[in-house]
Structures are given as C-alpha cells and as structure tokens.
C-alpha positions in Angstrom: -16.7 -69.6 52.6 -14.7 -70.1 56.2 -11.1 -69.5 55.4 -10.2 -71.8 58.1 -11.3 -74.8 56.0 -9.6 -73.6 53.0 -6.5 -75.5 51.5 -4.5 -72.3 51.9 -5.0 -72.5 55.9 -4.6 -76.4 55.8 -1.1 -76.0 54.4 -0.1 -73.2 56.8 -1.6 -75.2 59.6 0.4 -78.4 58.6 3.6 -76.3 58.1 3.4 -74.9 61.6 2.2 -78.2 62.9 5.1 -80.4 61.8 7.5 -77.6 62.6 6.1 -77.6 66.4 6.3 -81.5 66.4 9.9 -81.3 65.3 10.5 -78.9 68.4 9.0 -81.3 70.7 10.9 -84.3 69.3 14.1 -82.2 69.5 13.3 -81.6 73.2 12.6 -85.2 73.9 15.6 -86.6 72.0 18.3 -83.8 73.0 17.3 -83.4 76.5 17.5 -87.3 77.2 20.6 -87.5 75.3 22.3 -84.7 77.4 21.0 -86.0 80.6 22.2 -89.4 79.9 25.9 -87.9 78.8 26.1 -85.5 81.6 23.7 -86.6 84.2 23.1 -82.9 85.0 19.9 -81.1 84.9 22.1 -77.7 84.7 23.6 -78.9 81.5 20.3 -80.0 80.0 18.8 -76.4 80.7 21.9 -74.8 79.2 21.8 -76.9 76.2 18.0 -76.6 75.8 18.1 -72.9 76.2 21.0 -72.0 73.8 18.5 -70.9 70.7 17.0 -68.4 73.1 20.0 -66.4 73.4 19.9 -65.6 69.7 16.1 -65.4 69.4 16.2 -62.5 72.1 18.3 -60.6 69.5 16.3 -61.6 66.4 12.7 -61.9 67.2 12.4 -57.9 67.3 14.1 -57.8 64.0 11.8 -60.6 62.8 8.8 -58.5 63.7 10.2 -55.7 61.7 10.7 -57.7 58.9 7.3 -59.1 59.1 5.7 -55.6 58.9 8.0 -54.7 56.0 8.3 -57.6 53.7 6.5 -60.6 52.3 5.3 -62.8 55.4 5.0 -66.0 53.2 8.5 -65.3 51.6 10.0 -65.1 55.2 8.1 -68.2 56.3 9.4 -70.5 53.6 12.9 -69.4 53.7 13.4 -70.0 57.4 11.7 -73.1 57.3 14.2 -74.4 54.6 17.1 -73.1 56.8 15.8 -75.3 59.8 16.1 -78.6 58.0 19.7 -77.9 57.4 20.5 -77.1 60.8 18.5 -80.0 62.4 20.4 -82.2 59.8 23.8 -81.1 61.1 22.8 -81.7 64.7 21.9 -85.2 63.9 24.8 -85.8 61.9 27.1 -84.8 64.7 25.3 -87.0 67.1 25.4 -89.9 64.7 29.0 -89.7 63.8 30.0 -88.7 67.6 31.9 -86.0 66.2 32.0 -83.1 68.8 28.4 -83.6 69.1 27.8 -81.3 72.3 29.4 -78.2 71.0 28.1 -78.6 67.4 24.6 -79.0 69.1 24.9 -75.8 70.9 26.3 -73.9 67.9 23.4 -75.2 65.6 20.8 -74.3 68.2 22.2 -70.8 68.0 21.4 -70.8 64.4 18.0 -72.4 65.0 17.3 -69.5 67.3 18.1 -66.9 64.5 15.7 -68.7 62.3 12.9 -69.1 64.8 13.3 -65.4 65.8 12.7 -64.4 62.1 10.0 -67.1 61.5 7.5 -66.8 64.3 6.4 -63.2 63.9 5.5 -63.8 60.2 4.1 -67.2 60.8 1.6 -65.9 63.8 0.7 -62.9 61.5 0.0 -65.0 58.6 -2.7 -66.8 60.9 -4.7 -63.6 61.1 -4.1 -62.8 57.4 -5.6 -66.1 56.3 -8.1 -66.6 59.2 -9.4 -63.0 59.3 -10.4 -61.4 62.6 -13.7 -62.9 62.4 -12.4 -66.5 62.6 -9.1 -65.7 64.4 -10.0 -67.7 67.6 -11.2 -70.7 65.7 -8.1 -70.3 63.3 -5.6 -70.2 66.5 -7.4 -73.0 68.2 -7.2 -75.4 65.2 -3.6 -74.6 64.7 -2.8 -75.4 68.4 -4.9 -78.6 68.0 -2.9 -79.8 65.0 0.3 -78.9 67.0 -0.7 -80.8 69.9 -1.9 -83.7 68.0 1.3 -84.2 66.2 3.3 -83.4 69.6 1.4 -86.0 71.5 2.0 -88.9 68.8 5.7 -87.6 68.3 7.5 -88.7 71.4 5.8 -92.1 71.9 6.5 -93.0 68.4 10.1 -92.1 68.8 10.4 -93.7 72.1 9.5 -97.1 70.5 12.5 -96.9 68.6 14.6 -94.9 70.9 15.7 -97.6 73.4 19.1 -96.3 74.0 21.3 -93.1 73.2 23.2 -95.4 71.0 20.5 -95.7 68.6 21.5 -92.5 66.8 19.7 -93.1 63.5 16.5 -91.9 65.3 17.8 -88.5 65.5 17.2 -88.0 62.0 13.6 -88.0 62.5 14.2 -84.2 63.5 15.2 -83.0 60.1 12.7 -85.6 58.5 9.8 -83.7 60.3 11.1 -80.3 59.5 11.2 -81.3 55.8 7.7 -82.2 55.9 7.1 -78.6 57.3 9.0 -77.2 54.3 6.8 -79.2 52.0 3.5 -77.6 53.3 5.1 -74.0 53.4 5.9 -74.5 49.8 2.5 -75.3 48.9 1.2 -72.7 51.1 3.6 -70.3 49.3 2.2 -71.1 45.8 -1.3 -70.9 47.1 -1.8 -67.9 49.2 -2.0 -64.5 47.4 -1.1 -61.6 49.8 -3.5 -58.7 49.3 -0.6 -56.1 48.9 3.1 -56.0 48.0 4.4 -55.0 51.4 8.0 -54.7 50.0 6.8 -51.6 48.0 5.1 -50.0 50.8 5.8 -46.5 51.0 5.8 -46.3 54.8 8.4 -49.2 55.4 11.0 -46.8 56.1 9.2 -45.6 59.1 8.6 -48.9 60.7 11.6 -49.1 63.0 12.1 -51.3 66.0 12.1 -48.4 68.4 8.8 -47.3 67.1 7.3 -50.6 67.7 9.0 -50.8 71.3 7.5 -47.4 72.0 4.2 -48.2 70.7 3.9 -51.4 72.7 4.9 -49.6 76.1 2.4 -46.8 75.8 -0.5 -49.0 75.0 -1.0 -50.3 78.7 -2.9 -53.6 77.8 -0.1 -54.6 75.3 2.5 -53.6 78.0 0.7 -55.9 80.6 0.2 -58.8 78.2 3.9 -58.6 77.4 4.9 -58.7 81.0 2.7 -61.8 81.6 4.2 -63.3 78.7 7.6 -63.0 80.2 6.5 -65.3 83.1 6.9 -68.2 80.7 10.5 -68.0 82.4 8.6 -69.8 85.5 7.4 -72.5 83.1 10.8 -72.8 81.7 12.1 -73.5 85.4 10.1 -76.8 85.5 10.8 -78.2 82.0 14.6 -79.7 82.9 13.1 -81.2 86.0 10.7 -83.4 83.9 13.3 -85.9 82.7 14.8 -86.0 86.2 11.4 -86.8 87.7 11.0 -89.7 85.2 14.3 -91.1 85.8 15.1 -90.6 89.4 11.6 -90.3 91.2 9.2 -92.4 89.0 12.0 -94.8 87.7 10.2 -94.7 84.5 12.9 -94.0 82.0 13.2 -92.5 78.6 9.8 -94.1 77.7 8.0 -92.6 80.9 9.7 -89.3 79.8 7.9 -89.6 76.5 4.7 -90.5 78.2 4.7 -87.4 80.4 5.5 -85.3 77.4 2.7 -86.6 75.6 0.1 -86.3 78.3 1.0 -82.6 78.6 0.5 -82.2 74.8 -2.8 -84.1 75.1 -4.2 -81.8 77.8 -3.2 -78.9 75.3 -4.9 -80.5 72.7 -8.2 -80.8 74.7 -7.5 -76.9 75.5 -7.4 -76.1 72.0 -10.8 -77.8 71.4 -12.3 -76.2 74.4 -11.2 -72.6 73.7 -13.2 -71.9 70.6 -16.3 -73.6 72.1 -16.1 -71.2 75.0 -14.4 -68.2 73.6 -16.8 -65.8 75.2 -15.6 -67.1 78.6 -12.0 -67.3 78.0 -11.0 -64.4 75.8 -10.5 -61.8 78.6 -8.1 -60.9 81.3 -9.9 -62.8 84.0 -9.5 -66.1 82.5 -5.6 -65.3 81.8 -5.4 -65.0 85.5 -7.5 -68.1 86.2 -5.9 -70.4 83.8 -2.4 -69.5 85.2 -3.4 -70.0 88.8 -5.0 -73.5 87.8 -1.6 -74.3 86.0 0.3 -73.6 88.9 -1.8 -75.7 91.2 -1.1 -78.6 88.8 2.8 -77.8 89.2 2.4 -78.3 92.9 0.4 -81.8 92.3 3.6 -82.7 90.0 5.9 -82.0 92.7 4.1 -84.2 95.1 3.3 -87.1 93.0 5.1 -90.4 93.2 3.0 -92.0 90.5 3.4 -91.7 86.8 -0.1 -92.0 86.3 -0.7 -89.0 88.7 2.1 -87.2 87.3 0.7 -87.6 83.7 -2.8 -86.5 85.0 -1.3 -83.3 86.5 0.7 -82.7 83.3 -2.3 -83.1 81.2 -4.3 -80.7 83.3 -1.4 -78.4 83.2 -1.3 -78.5 79.4 -4.9 -77.7 79.3 -4.7 -74.6 81.4 -1.3 -73.4 79.8 -2.4 -73.9 76.4 -5.5 -71.5 77.0 -3.4 -69.1 78.8 -0.9 -68.8 75.9 -3.5 -68.7 73.1 -5.5 -66.1 74.6 -2.6 -63.7 75.2 -1.6 -64.5 71.7 -5.1 -63.5 70.2 -5.3 -60.3 72.2 -1.8 -59.3 70.9 -2.9 -60.2 67.3 -6.1 -58.1 67.8 -5.1 -55.1 69.9 -2.3 -53.4 67.6 -3.1 -51.7 64.3 -1.9 -53.2 61.1 1.2 -51.1 60.9 2.6 -52.2 64.3 1.2 -55.9 64.5 4.4 -57.6 63.2 6.6 -55.8 65.7 4.2 -56.4 68.6 4.5 -60.2 67.8 8.1 -59.9 67.6 8.3 -58.4 70.9 5.9 -61.1 72.4 8.3 -63.9 70.8 11.2 -62.1 72.4 9.6 -62.2 75.8 8.6 -65.8 75.3 12.3 -66.8 75.0 12.7 -66.1 78.6 11.6 -69.7 78.9 15.2 -70.3 78.0 16.5 -68.5 80.9 14.1 -70.5 82.9 15.7 -73.6 81.5 19.0 -72.6 82.8 17.8 -71.3 86.4 15.6 -74.4 86.7 18.3 -76.8 85.8 20.9 -75.0 88.4 18.1 -74.9 91.1 17.2 -78.5 90.4 20.8 -79.6 91.1 21.2 -77.5 94.1 18.0 -76.9 96.2 16.1 -79.7 94.8 13.2 -80.5 92.3 10.2 -79.6 94.6 11.6 -76.3 96.2 12.3 -75.2 92.4 8.6 -76.1 91.3 7.2 -74.2 94.4 9.1 -71.1 93.2 7.8 -71.3 90.0 4.2 -71.8 90.8 4.0 -69.1 93.5 5.7 -66.5 91.3 3.3 -67.3 88.6 0.3 -66.6 90.6 1.9 -63.5 92.3 2.7 -61.6 89.0 -0.7 -62.2 87.4 -2.5 -61.1 90.6 -0.4 -57.9 90.7 -0.9 -56.9 87.2 -4.6 -57.7 87.6 -5.1 -55.8 90.6 -3.2 -52.8 89.5 -4.6 -51.9 86.4 -8.5 -51.2 85.8 -7.9 -51.2 82.0 -6.4 -54.8 82.1 -9.2 -56.0 84.4 -11.9 -55.0 81.7 -9.9 -56.3 78.8 -11.8 -58.8 76.4 -11.7 -59.2 72.7 
C-alpha cells in the first residue's frame, strides 16, 4: 500500500498543514497590526523576525534531538507548546496589555519551539513516506499547506475589518489547537521502527559531527549555502503590506489577497512537482526556478495594479515552492540515516536567515525605498545561484 494515502500520513499532513496555516495567519494579522500601530516597515520586519533569533540557536539542537530521540514525541510536545504561546500573544493584543513587548517575547519562545519541531517533522515525512514516495509525500504536504494558507488570510480578512477587532486574533491558537489534535492522532497511530532513545550510538551524535559531515559533503554544503539565500526572500516580505497599503491602496483585504495568490501559486507548484519530478529534482531546476522567481519580484516592483501584483506573486509562489521543496528533498536523501536529523537541523538554521532579511528589508524599505530593495534581492539571488552552479561540477551533475 502506498504510505502517503494511509491514515498515518494524513494525520501528519494535517498536523503540519494547520501549523503552517497558523504561521501564515500570524504573519497576516501581526504584520498588519504592527504596521497600523507603528507605520514602520522596519518595526514590522523586526517583530516578524524575532522568532528567528532563537531558532538560529535551537535548530541545530533540534536536529541532534531528532537523531537521538523519538521524533513523534518531539513533534507532539512542541505542537502543544505552540498553542500556549500563541494564546499568550492573542490575549495580550485583546487586553491591550503591553502587547508589542509580549508579542516579541512569545515569538522568541515560538522560535525555540520551531527550532526543535521542524527537524523532527521533516524527517517524519521520510519515515512515513519512505524514499520511494518522498517526492509525492513532500508535494502532498506542501499542497495541503498551501490550500490552508490560501484559504486562511481571506477568511480572516472577512472579519478583520479593523485592528480593534481583536477577537479575530484568537484564530491563531485555534488553528494550532487543530494541529495538536492531528499530531496526537499521528502519535497514537505511527509505530517507529526502533527505539532511538536506546540506540547505543546516541552519544556519538554530536552537533560538531553533524556540522563537519555537512561541510565535507560538497553537495550538502552548496545546498545549505543556497538555502541561506532565503534571506533575500525575507527582504521582500515586510514590503508587501506597504505595497498593498501605499502603492495599490488596497488595505488589509488587498494584503490578504496578495498573500493568498502567493499561496495559490505554491499550491500549483506542489501539484506540478511530482508530475514532473524527473525534470525538477536536480541542480539545474534549482537555479532555473530561483531565476524565474527573481524575475517575478521585478514584475512586482514595477506593478501598479493589484491584479498584476497578484499574478506576479502567484508565479513567484510557484517557482519558490519548487525551489524550496527540491532542496529539502535532496537534503533528506543525500545524508546517511545517522546524520539526517542534524543536516535537516542545519537546513532549518539557514532557513532562519529569512528573519534577518525581514529586518534588513524593512530598514531598506524605509530608507532607500521599495523598488531598490526588491532589485537588490532579485539580483543577489540570481548571482549566488549562478556562482555555485558554475563553480562545482559535482553540484552541476546533482540529481536524485
């Protein structure tokens, strides 16, 4: 039986999907709330990036824990923690009680939770789907993520007519509670093949060993370098609410539409990838997709129409989803079993550079302007990928 159509995979898929949707809703509500309160893309970027400070420290540890201990236990425990953290955020906003500092403090905690969760969650996909169905499993997972993310912001926008409508913020812990429900069902149903907690080699699974392994494996090293370019994706994200508000004059509803078109494009990308995996699962497609994504960023910068902006964000979501998923698949399949958790932990550490991009992008948006910031992001993405592709024959021939 194909494992990706089993109840076990369905529970894991929905647990991840609702968690991801909660993250998107968080971005929509909190980013717009901060922009309305401060009118500063710099502060929007700082607040949005605050979880990444702790994720950078905890993701390598999360990878080590995923190699040492039961991944399904780690996944369930940190999912439960997320509900309490998001409830604290929403309560502070609703009561207007030191809301901004409490948001930042809770986001630090959310960063710790995410740093421990993601290496376990990504490796559980491989544990359940197996190597044979890994592309299909990742693609279905991303499809569900994007379906929920496409629906989330517009549904919230119907009720979110003003930042004074604070009850809508309780949708964040509500969505994460649904994620916990499915994580619990997954925990009950999934039987791990071995008790990793009693593995005799656990004491050898150090962080430095994982770092050394990743550095010496040239294709893993290059994939992690390319992962770090998500910083330039982060540069553009604090600018989107500003584009919606000041350039397109579309308000919070327009911002929700723009977020959803990006998610819709990613959803289409998640369908396309398994249908054409022989074309996409290689280094050439990584460079091609990021180049196409960068071109859509330039189109977004030049657009004065919400329709065109939505089209460019949709195309960008399509190419960025394939870029991101192919890198994940390669990093799931290249390492051996003893190092896989730590490699994914390092991957997620590098992913958190998007938070630094939020900060830099917000500051640049307030100083040099939206368009120059987008041009910097798009040109840097293309340049770094081309340099890595040209400089390594091993990477040029990489496929899975």
